[in-house]
N, C-alpha and C positions, 0 to 999 in steps of 0.2 A: 414654189421655187424662191430660193432666197434672193431677194433683190431690195436696193433699199425702200421702194413702194411697200413690201410685205415685212419689214423690220418691226413697225408697229404692231403688227398681228400675231408676232412668235408668242409663245408662253413666258410667263415672269420668271420660270426656273433657268431660262437661256440668258445670258448676259450678250449686251450690245451696245454699239457705241453711243455715248452722251453727247457726242460733238455732231456739229453740222457737217457734215460730208462734203457738201458742195461749196464750203467756205477755204477747204484745205487746199494747197498747193505743193506741187512735188519738188522737193528739195535733194530727193536720193532716186537716182537711178540705179536698178538692182538687177545683176544678171545670174538668172538660176533661180527662178522663183519655185521650187520643190517645197516639198515638206518641209523639211528643216528648217529653211529661212521663214517660213510661216508659221512653225511655233515657236521662232526665235526673235530675231531682228524684228520682223513686222509686229511682232506680240509686244514687245518693249515699246514701240511706238504707239502702239494701240492703247498702252497704259498711259503714256505721256498725255496723249490728245483726250484721254478722259480726264486727266486732271488738270485740261485747259492749257497744255502749253505743247509746243512743236507741232503748230498747226500749219506750219511752213516748211516741214520736213516729212512731208507725206512720200509716197514711194510711188516710182514709175516701175514697173518689172519688164523686163527684156527676157525674151527668149530668142537663142540664136542656134539650137539644134531642130531637126525636122520634128523629134518627136514633143518638143514645146508647141506644136500648132493645137494639141488638145488642152494645154491650159490655157492658151490663147480663147479658144470656143468658151470653154467656163468662165472664165475672168470676164470676158465679154457678157454673156449671158447674166452673170450674177451680179455684175458692176463691179468685179474685182473684190466684193465680199465673200467670207468663206467663214465655215465653223472650225475653231478650234476645242478639242476635248480633250481633258485631261484625266488619265485614268488612274486613280490612286489606288494603293496596294489592298486596300478593304473593299475594292469591288467600287465604290461609289465613283461617279463621274461629274466633271464641272465642266459646262461648256458654256461658251462665248461666242458671239459674232466679232471677226476682227475687220476693221475698215481702214487699216491704215495704209494700205495698197488703193490708188486712185486710178492708174491706167495700166495697162498691159501693152506692150508691142513686141511685135512677133518679127525681128530681124530680116527672115529670107524675103519676107513680101516688102518691106519698106526700109531697106537699111538708113536712107537719107533722113526719115522721120526719127531713127533712133538716133542717130551723129547729132542732127539738132536740136534734139531734147537734150543731151549731154552738154552741148556747146552753148545752151541758153543759160543768162547769168542766174536763173532761179535755182539750177542745179548746182550744188555743191560739192556733193560727195557720190563716189560712183563705188558701190559694192559689190560683190562676188559671193556666191558660193556655185562655182563651177566643178567641185571635186576635184580630187588630187589630179587626176588626170586632163584636168582642163587648162593646168597652165604651161603646158607644151615644152617640158623638162625632161633631159634625159637622165634618166633613172641612175645612173652611174655616175656621168660626170657631171649632172646638174646644170649642163648648159642648154640654154633654147634651141630648140631643134628647128633650124631652119629649112629642112628638108620635107617638112609636113605640106603637104600638096595643098592645103587649104592657106597655110603661110604664104608659101611659093607664090599662091594665086593673090593674094593681098598686099603682097611686095611690088607687084606691076602697077606701073603708072595709069592711074585714071579708073583702077579697078575699084568695082562696088566691094565693100568689105564683106569676107564671109565668117569671120573670126571675130571673137572679143577683142583681140589685140590690135585688128585692123579697125574696129569700130570704136575703141576708145582713143587711140592714137591718132584718127582723125579728127576726133572732137577735141582734143586736146590742141592740135594743129590750128583748128579754127579759134581756139579759145585764144591762143597767142597771137595769132593774125589780127583778132579783133580788139586786142588791150584787154581781154578779161583774164584774172588770176585764173590759174586752174584749180581743178576739184582735187578733193583728196581721192585716193584709190583706198577702199577699203575691203582688205580680205576676210573672209567669213569661214574659210575651208580649214579642216583638219591636216595641215600641214604645218610642220616645226617650222618657225619664222616666216608663217603665210605672209605677213608684209615685204617681209627681206624677198622673199622667192617672186612674189608679185613685181618688186620693183626690179629685180634683176630681169624679168621673163619682158615686162612691157618697155621697158628701157633698151633691152635687147632690141625688140622689134621696131622700135622709133628710131634706132640708130640705124639697123637695115633699111629702113622707109627713108631717111633723111639725116644724115649725121649730126646736124645743126640743129634738129627738132628732138633728136636723142640728147643731147647735151641739155638742151632748154628743160626737159623732163627730169633729167637726174639733177639738175639744181633747183627744179621749183616744185615738183609734185610730191607730196607725203604719201608714204606707203606705210600706215601704223601696223604694228603687230597685232594680233589678238588671240585669244583662246575662248572656243566656244563649245557648248556642252549640253546638250538635251536629247534623249534618246528618242528619236522619233521613227517607228516603224512605217512601214508603206501602207498607205490606205486600203483597206479592202472592202468587198462588196457586202459583207458583214457587217462594216463598220458604218457605211453609208446606211444600211437597214436600221441598225440600232438607233443611229443618230435620230433619224426620222421618226421610230416610234418613242423615244424617249423625249425627245426636245422638240418634236413637230415640226421638222423643218426637211425640207427637200434640197441638200446641197450635191452637187455634181460633184466636187472633189474636196470633201471637208479635209482635216489633219487629226490625228491623236497622237499624244504624247504623254511621257512620264511628268510627274509633279515637280521634278528635281529641273533647275535649271541655272546657268553661270553663264559670264559673258567679261572675261577680264581683257581690257584695252588700251593701248597705249595712246595717251592723250595728246595725238599730234596730227593737227588738222590746219589745212590752210585758210579755210572759208567759214571758221565755225563749225559748228557740232549741235545735233540736240542735246538737251541736259541728261544726257544716258544715265548718270547718276542718282539722277531722281528716281529710276525705275530700277534701282538695284544694280546697276551696272559699275565693275570694280575698275576704275579710273587708275593707270599706275605708268610708271616710268619705264620699266621693264618686265615684260610679260613671259619672258623666256621661262623662269621657274615654273610658273603655271601651266603653260603648254607642254613643258616636258613631263610634269605630273600626270595631266592629260592623256596625252599622247603614248605615253609607256606605262600607264596604270590601267586608263580605261580601254581606250583602243587596241593598245597591245593584247589585254585581256580577254576582249571580242575575239580578237586572233585566236588566241588560247583556246576558248572555249566552242567555238564553231567549227573546224575540223575536228576534231576529236568527239565533238558533241553529235555531229551529224553522222560521222562513222559507225557510233555505237546505236544509232535508233534514233534519236532525238531531232526535233524538228524546229523546237523554240527555244530560245535564251533562257526562260524561267524552269523549263525542265533541266537544263543542263545546271543551272545556279543552285538549283532546289537540290541537286544532288551531292552528298556531302563528299563524296569523292572527287567531283570536278571543283567543287567549293575550294576544297582544300589544296588542290593543287593550282588553281589561281590564285588564292592568296601565297603559297609557296611561290610561287614567281614573281608575284609582287615584292614579296618582303626579301628574297635571296638574293632575285635578279635585276629586278626594275628598280628598286629603291634605292641599292648603292650606288646608281648613275646619275641621280637626281641631285638637284642644289638645294638648298633650303628655299621653302615655299612660304613667304609670309602671310602670316595669318592662317595657317593652314596646319591641322596637325592630320600628318597622312596616317596615322594607325585609324583613328576616324575616317578618314577618307577612303580608304581601302576596305574597310568592312561596310561603308556606306555604297560603295559600289557593288558588292554581293547583295545587297538588300535591293539595289536599283535593278539587277539583272533579274533579279528573283520575282519582281513583279508580274504576274501570271496575267494580268488583266491587259498589259499593254500588247502582250503578244508578240515581240520583236522574232522575226523568222531568222533561224540560221542562216537561210538562204541570202538572206539580205549580208549577214555579215559575211559569209562566204564570197560572195562577190568582188570582183575586180582586186582580188588579192595582189597581183604584179603591181598594182599602185600603193597597195596599203603595207604589205610587210616589209618592205624596203624602206619605209618611211617610221614606222612605227616600232616594229621588233627587230630589226637587223643592227640599228645604233646601239640597243643595248647589249647584242651580241658583241659587237665590234669594240664597246668599252670595256667589256668584260675580258674579254681576249687580253687585251692591252694591259689591264691592271689585274690579270690573274684570278679573277671572278668567277662564279660559278654560272655557267650556260646550259646544263644539263637541260633544263626545262625550256629554254628560249628554242634550243637545237630540236628538240623533242615537238614543238609547236610548229618549226618548219616543216618535219618531218611528217608531222598530221597533215601538211596542207599537200605535201607531195603525194601521200598516200590518197588523199580526197580528189587530187586531182587525175586519178586514174579512171574516176568516170563510177566507180561502183561503191555501194556501202557493204560492211559486214556481212549483210544479207544478200548481196547480191542486186540489191534496188540500185536503179540507175541515176546518177547523180548529174543535174544539168550544172554544168561549168560556164560560169560567167564572168568571162575576163578579155580584155584586149588581147590578151597572149592566149587566149585558149587554146589554139592549134598545136605551137611550140610545144607549151607546156603539158598538154593532155599526150603529146607525142613522146615527149622525154620521161614522164610518167609511166606510160607503156612500156617503156625500157627498163625499168630501175630493178625487176626481179631479177634480171642478168646483169645488168649494170646498176651498182646501186648508188651512184654519184652521177647518174645521167641527169636528173633533177636540176641539183645546184651546179650543175658543171656551166649553167648559162650564167655568163659573166654579164648579160646586159641587166641582170635580175638580181645575182647575188655577188657583183665585182670578184675581189681574190677569195672567198671564203671557201673555196674547194681547194684551196694552198694552205689552209691553217689545219694541221692535224688535230688540234684538240677539238675543234669545230668537227671537223670531217667523224673523229672517233664518235663523236657524242651524237651527231647525227645517224650515222649508220647504224649504233646501237638502238635507237630509237625508232628507225624504219624498221629495222630487222623484227623488232617487236611489235609492232606494228603488223605487219606480213604474218608473224606466227601466231600473237595472241591476241590480237585486237587492241581498241582503244582503251578500255577499262584496265584490263592488266598492264599495260603500257604504264598507265597513269600510276597504281598502285606502285612499281617498280621505281617510279620517280618518288615517292613520297618519302619526305623528311626523316 
């Protein structure tokens, strides 16, 4: 089993911390210790620590959701160590043990311990990878959802917090009352303006809890924006077995990822930060051009491949990206529809970036599943793809492929592929989405009539026409013929 005691016994082919983990102190509390965080932020910090830096910036992970109990068990068993394996396109693997996480707290068991950890003067950053749905905003209005039952609970006087909002806000209150400067709240989620969204949601909660505290948070707490990128598929039992065989390590929850990594971060921190730039992080004044590039090219292209690909019988991203018909569709979407909505991106050649995306998607050893990319679409499509549609509608730009991606989602939500195989739809709005999709062969606009998801797009004749044509083609001819009809 992977522990501090067994590190020295691991084979030389597996990298490991060169630093003494017993001397580390936690300067960061992180909510949402999943695969991406461990392949990204924690990896960058491990690099710094191996270089003799940032030893007072170790991570204390926090789980809030019931499902996080399993991570707590694994982290406790392994002393928070885990194996990160990079899967290269040529089939080779590079593995190393990451040691930058030194503690893991499960908030439902002891919310007070989580609050006091953040309220301690050693903690200077609270970071987040809680997914798009974790920010509790309405997907059309963008406003904080104060009617969420857990939020209602946390707003009650004296309630033990259940939500990230309640935990973080209470820690900030204690810091204020103790005369400690506030920590920085650093979002690392795939949301446009993730820091701005975090600021709005946390200050909204704090203001509802205590208007004076809300004003203090607004005035004093930094929320830097960031753009993060690394494809990190769900760890499988096959991955665990391969890692055990190749590297000789028994790891309860390793992480696998692609070679590519990118982190663009606004340099806006209240109590300092690790020297991220020495690990390759781009520190910038304005992250927006980079995040729009990533969300509208990479993330929206994931949506462009996953529904069409699944309907056509594919189950992995690389299978879709290696199919010339699908790859050309993605490039045409990126060139004709996404790129015209972007700002200039300093230091980035967009043509090269787009070709690199297809190469990344085609890495067969990563084995990123289409099921992962298809999940939680009601959180993803409105943030990644629909802004492209709206800008192009306003500017008279091309929308056929974007509308077709929405139609492919609608067809996918019917719950069967083109061979009649069942599809397990994973979405917080699964029931209403599938119900609407089930009516659309009689009522072709049933799916996009949901204004909670699509806003007023159903009122736009040009979008409705493009969407209807694509959906009809999917029903009559299937995914491949629909893509051929969209070829430039």
